[in-house]
C-alpha positions in Angstrom: -22.0 17.7 18.6 -19.8 19.6 16.2 -16.8 21.3 17.8 -17.9 24.7 16.5 -21.2 24.2 18.4 -19.3 23.1 21.4 -17.5 26.4 21.4 -20.7 28.4 21.8 -21.3 30.1 25.2 -23.8 28.5 27.5 -26.6 31.0 26.6 -26.3 30.3 22.9 -26.0 26.5 23.5 -29.4 26.7 25.1 -30.8 27.9 21.8 -29.7 24.7 20.0 -32.4 22.2 19.1 -31.5 18.6 18.4 -33.6 17.4 15.5 -33.6 15.6 12.2 -32.6 17.6 9.2 -35.7 19.0 7.5 -36.2 18.5 3.7 -37.0 22.1 3.3 -36.6 25.4 5.1 -38.0 28.6 3.5 -35.5 31.5 3.4 -35.6 34.5 5.6 -36.4 37.7 3.5 -35.4 41.3 4.1 -37.8 44.3 4.4 -37.2 47.3 2.1 -36.5 50.6 3.8 -35.6 54.1 2.8 -34.0 54.7 6.2 -30.2 54.4 6.4 -28.7 54.0 9.9 -25.6 53.2 11.9 -26.2 51.0 14.9 -23.8 48.8 17.0 -26.5 46.2 17.3 -26.6 45.6 13.5 -24.2 44.2 10.9 -24.2 45.2 7.2 -23.5 42.9 4.2 -23.4 43.4 0.5 -26.7 42.9 -1.3 -25.9 40.6 -4.2 -27.5 40.7 -7.7 -28.0 37.0 -8.2 -30.2 34.0 -7.4 -31.0 33.0 -3.8 -30.0 29.5 -3.1 -30.2 27.2 0.0 -27.8 24.3 0.2 -29.0 21.1 1.9 -26.3 18.6 2.6 -27.1 15.2 4.1 -24.8 12.1 4.2 -22.5 13.8 1.8 -25.1 14.5 -0.9 -26.2 18.1 -1.7 -29.4 19.6 -3.0 -29.3 23.2 -4.1 -32.8 24.7 -4.0 -34.1 28.1 -5.0 -36.5 30.1 -2.9 -39.4 28.5 -4.6 -37.9 25.0 -4.1 -36.6 24.5 -7.7 -33.7 22.1 -7.8 -30.6 23.9 -9.1 -28.0 21.1 -9.2 -28.1 20.7 -13.0 -27.9 24.5 -13.5 -24.9 25.0 -11.2 -23.2 21.5 -11.0 -19.8 23.0 -10.0 -21.5 24.6 -6.9 -23.2 21.3 -5.9 -19.8 19.5 -6.3 -18.1 22.2 -4.2 -20.6 21.8 -1.4 -20.2 18.0 -1.5 -16.4 18.2 -1.3 -16.1 20.3 1.8 -14.8 18.4 4.9 -17.8 18.6 7.2 -21.0 16.8 8.0 -24.7 17.7 7.4 -25.7 21.3 7.1 -28.2 23.7 5.7 -26.7 27.0 4.5 -28.2 30.1 2.8 -26.5 32.2 0.2 -26.6 33.9 -3.2 -25.4 32.5 -6.6 -23.8 35.3 -8.7 -21.9 35.9 -11.9 -19.3 38.7 -11.7 -18.8 41.5 -14.2 -15.5 43.2 -13.4 -16.0 42.2 -9.8 -19.6 43.3 -9.5 -22.5 40.8 -9.3 -24.5 41.0 -12.6 -28.0 39.5 -12.8 -28.0 40.1 -16.6 -24.9 38.0 -17.0 -26.3 35.3 -14.7 -29.4 35.0 -16.9 -27.4 33.0 -19.4 -26.8 30.4 -16.7 -30.2 30.4 -15.0 -32.0 29.1 -18.2 -29.7 26.1 -18.5 -30.9 22.8 -17.0 -28.3 20.4 -18.6 -25.2 19.8 -16.5 -22.8 19.6 -19.5 -24.2 22.7 -21.2 -23.9 24.5 -17.8 -20.2 23.5 -17.4 -19.4 24.5 -21.0 -21.4 27.8 -20.8 -18.2 29.9 -20.3 -20.0 31.8 -17.5 -18.3 31.2 -14.1 -20.5 31.5 -11.0 -19.8 31.8 -7.3 -21.8 30.9 -4.3 -21.6 33.5 -1.5 -22.7 32.0 1.8 -24.1 34.3 4.4 -26.0 32.2 6.9 -26.1 28.7 8.5 -29.3 27.2 9.9 -28.5 23.6 10.6 -25.4 21.6 11.5 -24.8 18.0 12.3 -28.1 17.2 14.0 -28.9 20.6 15.4 -31.2 23.3 14.3 -29.3 26.5 15.0 -31.9 29.1 13.8 -32.4 30.4 17.3 -28.7 31.0 17.8 -27.9 34.7 17.3 -26.8 35.7 13.8 -23.4 36.9 14.8 -22.6 33.4 16.2 -24.1 31.6 13.2 -21.9 33.6 10.9 -18.9 32.9 13.0 -19.6 29.2 12.8 -20.2 29.4 9.0 -16.9 31.3 8.5 -14.9 28.6 10.2 -16.9 25.6 8.9 -15.3 25.6 5.4 -12.0 26.5 3.9 -13.4 28.8 1.3 -12.1 28.2 -2.2 -13.7 29.2 -5.4 -16.5 28.8 -6.3 -17.5 28.9 -2.6 -17.1 32.3 -0.9 -18.0 33.7 2.5 -20.1 36.8 2.6 -18.3 39.2 4.9 -20.0 41.9 6.9 -19.2 45.2 8.5 -20.2 46.1 12.1 -22.2 49.1 13.0 -21.3 51.6 10.2 -24.4 51.2 8.0 -24.5 54.6 6.4 -20.8 54.6 5.3 -21.2 51.0 4.1 -24.2 52.0 1.9 -22.3 54.9 0.4 -19.4 52.7 -0.4 -21.7 50.1 -1.9 -23.3 52.5 -4.3 -19.9 53.9 -5.4 -18.7 50.4 -6.2 -21.8 49.7 -8.3 -23.3 47.2 -5.9 -27.1 46.7 -5.8 -27.1 47.8 -2.1 -26.7 46.6 1.5 -28.5 44.2 3.7 -28.7 45.4 7.3 -29.2 42.5 9.8 -29.9 42.7 13.5 -26.7 41.1 14.9 -28.4 38.7 17.4 -31.5 38.0 15.4 -32.7 34.4 14.9 -33.4 33.0 11.4 -37.1 32.9 10.6 -38.6 31.6 7.4 -40.5 34.7 6.4 -40.0 38.4 5.6 -38.7 40.1 8.8 -37.8 43.6 10.0 -34.7 42.1 11.5 -33.2 42.1 8.0 -33.5 45.4 6.1 -32.4 46.2 2.6 -30.9 49.5 1.5 -31.0 49.6 -2.4 -28.8 51.9 -4.5 -31.3 51.9 -7.3 -35.0 51.2 -7.5 -35.6 47.7 -8.7 -38.1 44.9 -8.1 -40.0 42.0 -9.7 -43.0 42.5 -11.9 -45.5 40.2 -13.5 -45.6 40.1 -17.3 -49.2 40.5 -18.5 -48.7 41.4 -22.1 -46.5 42.7 -24.9 -46.5 45.1 -27.8 -45.7 44.5 -31.5 -42.1 45.2 -32.6 -41.5 48.4 -34.6 -38.8 49.3 -37.1 -36.1 46.6 -37.4 -36.8 45.1 -34.0 -37.5 41.4 -33.7 -39.6 39.5 -31.2 -41.7 42.2 -29.5 -41.6 45.9 -28.7 -42.2 46.2 -25.0 -43.5 44.2 -22.1 -46.7 45.2 -20.3 -46.0 44.6 -16.6 -47.8 44.9 -13.2 -47.9 43.8 -9.6 -50.4 42.2 -7.3 -52.5 44.2 -4.9 -54.1 41.4 -3.0 -55.6 39.3 -5.8 -55.7 42.2 -8.4 -52.9 42.5 -11.0 -52.3 46.3 -11.3 -50.8 47.7 -14.4 -47.4 49.5 -13.9 -46.5 50.4 -17.4 -44.3 49.2 -20.3 -40.6 48.3 -20.3 -39.0 48.4 -23.7 -35.2 48.6 -23.0 -32.6 46.2 -21.6 -33.1 43.4 -24.2 -30.6 42.1 -26.7 -31.6 40.1 -29.8 -31.2 36.8 -28.1 -33.4 37.7 -25.2 -36.0 39.2 -27.6 -36.2 36.1 -29.6 -36.3 33.6 -26.7 -38.8 35.6 -24.7 -41.0 36.1 -27.7 -41.4 32.4 -28.0 -42.5 32.1 -24.4 -44.9 35.0 -24.7 -46.5 33.5 -27.8 -47.3 30.3 -25.9 -49.1 32.3 -23.2 -51.2 34.5 -25.3 -54.8 35.0 -24.2 -57.8 37.1 -25.2 -58.5 38.2 -21.7 -56.6 41.0 -19.9 -54.9 39.8 -16.7 -54.9 43.5 -15.4 -57.9 44.5 -13.3 -57.4 48.2 -14.3 -56.7 47.8 -18.0 -59.3 45.7 -19.8 -58.9 46.9 -23.4 -55.7 46.6 -25.3 -54.4 49.5 -27.3 -53.4 49.0 -30.9 -50.5 46.6 -31.2 -50.9 45.2 -27.6 -51.4 41.6 -26.7 -52.3 39.9 -23.4 -50.6 36.9 -21.9 -51.4 34.7 -19.0 -49.6 36.2 -15.9 -47.1 33.5 -15.3 -43.7 35.0 -16.1 -41.9 37.3 -13.6 -39.2 39.7 -14.6 -36.9 42.1 -12.7 -36.9 45.7 -13.7 -34.8 48.7 -12.7 -36.4 52.2 -12.7 -35.8 55.7 -11.5 -39.1 56.3 -9.6 -42.9 55.8 -9.5 -44.9 58.6 -11.1 -47.9 60.2 -9.4 -50.2 58.1 -11.6 -48.6 54.9 -10.4 -46.5 54.2 -13.5 -42.7 53.4 -13.7 -40.4 56.1 -14.9 -37.5 55.0 -17.1 -37.9 51.3 -16.6 -35.2 48.9 -17.9 -35.5 45.1 -18.2 -32.9 43.2 -16.2 -34.0 39.6 -16.7 -36.5 36.9 -16.0 -36.8 35.5 -12.5 -37.8 31.8 -12.4 -37.2 31.6 -8.7 -40.4 33.5 -7.7 -44.1 32.8 -8.3 -46.1 35.5 -10.0 -48.7 35.6 -7.1 -45.9 36.7 -4.7 -45.1 39.9 -6.6 -46.4 43.0 -4.9 -45.4 46.7 -5.2 -42.2 47.5 -3.4 -41.2 44.0 -2.6 -37.7 43.2 -3.9 -36.0 39.8 -4.2 
């Protein structure tokens, strides 16, 4: 048994389960809430604006997997190498891959790495990335998901000597409201509140709550409009979300694109064009609108929902290749 597991108290040792390392473990997901609170039984962490990643190390080899099991080793080879070089045994860890813009995680900046699947191109991209680790679920022959979060984080903190690009995601005890205020002032996406002694479960849970500084979530792209003026590619995206099996129209997003994104995304949209509307509540296209198969997911920031169910002031942040379109519902963030 690893010495860090030996150091657990007897009650937490009783929560260890000796088992073979699984090939996959779905990530635990947070529940969105509008309630901000301070509670000594909770801890509060920064909510990163990046790509969720689980690291599976077995016999010295590492697999980096996204939340939909996409292998990320070729996109982030320096992170895989860093996880392989740490002086420890087998583990499964959870974290977020981020690119930093003046010290703040930027999903828009990360986009330029997320689309690369060639190791050499990734290394030469000029976009440094960091892997912030915030949970540990398996260590040297033991499933530790039933060990309390505070103990798991303590083990994780002392398991590695953190050197870039690996970083430990630190937390604050109890003071959730002040932590949230500080996060918003710093330009962070928000805060994740976590019940301090919660177990790790592979589903969305009320034991993890997210406080967001701005409204943002994933949407499914169901169409686009023709470009106007001197714009290239397309004018705006037609987006929606799933309500059970129905794709519901949520409006258009026409800002947040640069010329490179417009051109690259236009090519992908053209290959998905279809004559049939994917939206259950919008069957006929208006002039200049085109339907596409609902396969692409994008992340959008917006100020609020209107009374008619449309987005107000939406802004495109980037594509999300780490989430299936069928998983995208109203009010569910990443």
